[in-house]
C-alpha positions in Angstrom: 112.1 -13.5 78.4 110.9 -10.1 79.3 111.9 -7.7 76.4 113.6 -10.4 74.6 116.9 -10.3 76.3 116.2 -10.1 80.2 115.4 -13.2 82.3 112.0 -12.6 83.7 112.9 -13.9 87.1 115.9 -11.8 87.3 114.4 -8.6 85.8 114.0 -5.4 87.9 110.7 -3.7 88.4 112.4 -0.5 87.7 112.6 -1.4 84.0 108.9 -2.3 83.8 107.9 0.9 85.8 109.8 3.0 83.4 108.2 1.4 80.3 104.6 2.1 81.7 105.3 5.3 82.8 106.3 6.1 79.2 103.0 4.8 77.8 101.1 6.8 80.7 102.7 10.2 79.5 103.1 9.6 75.8 99.5 9.6 74.5 100.9 9.2 70.9 102.6 5.8 72.0 100.3 3.6 69.9 100.8 6.0 66.9 104.6 5.8 67.3 103.9 2.1 66.6 105.4 1.3 70.1 102.2 -0.7 70.4 100.4 -2.9 67.6 97.1 -1.2 68.8 95.7 0.4 71.6 97.3 0.4 75.2 94.5 -1.3 77.0 94.4 -4.1 74.5 98.1 -4.7 74.3 99.6 -3.1 77.7 97.3 -2.3 80.7 94.5 -5.0 79.4 96.8 -8.0 79.5 98.4 -6.9 83.0 95.0 -5.9 84.4 93.6 -9.4 83.5 96.7 -11.2 84.9 96.4 -9.7 88.2 92.5 -10.2 88.7 93.0 -13.9 87.4 95.5 -14.1 90.4 93.0 -12.9 92.7 94.1 -9.1 92.8 91.5 -6.4 92.7 91.7 -3.0 91.3 90.0 -0.2 93.3 90.4 2.9 90.8 89.4 5.7 93.2 91.6 4.8 96.0 95.2 5.6 96.7 97.9 2.7 96.9 99.4 2.5 100.5 101.4 -0.9 99.8 101.7 -3.5 97.3 102.0 -7.0 98.6 103.7 -9.8 96.7 105.4 -13.1 97.3 
């Protein structure tokens, strides 16, 4: 279960995008104890690892034109 109460299969992407934008704009997020440590270790790192394990790639200097998913 994501967030402890929402079934992962039925969760909207809007919820996760809102959370990610919060951490992207709040530089003090880890100081507010929203994370156990650095955002790279506890938020973006695990997401990046999951995507690369599934064959995804990151091009950091490219703009995103579309997101492909199954």
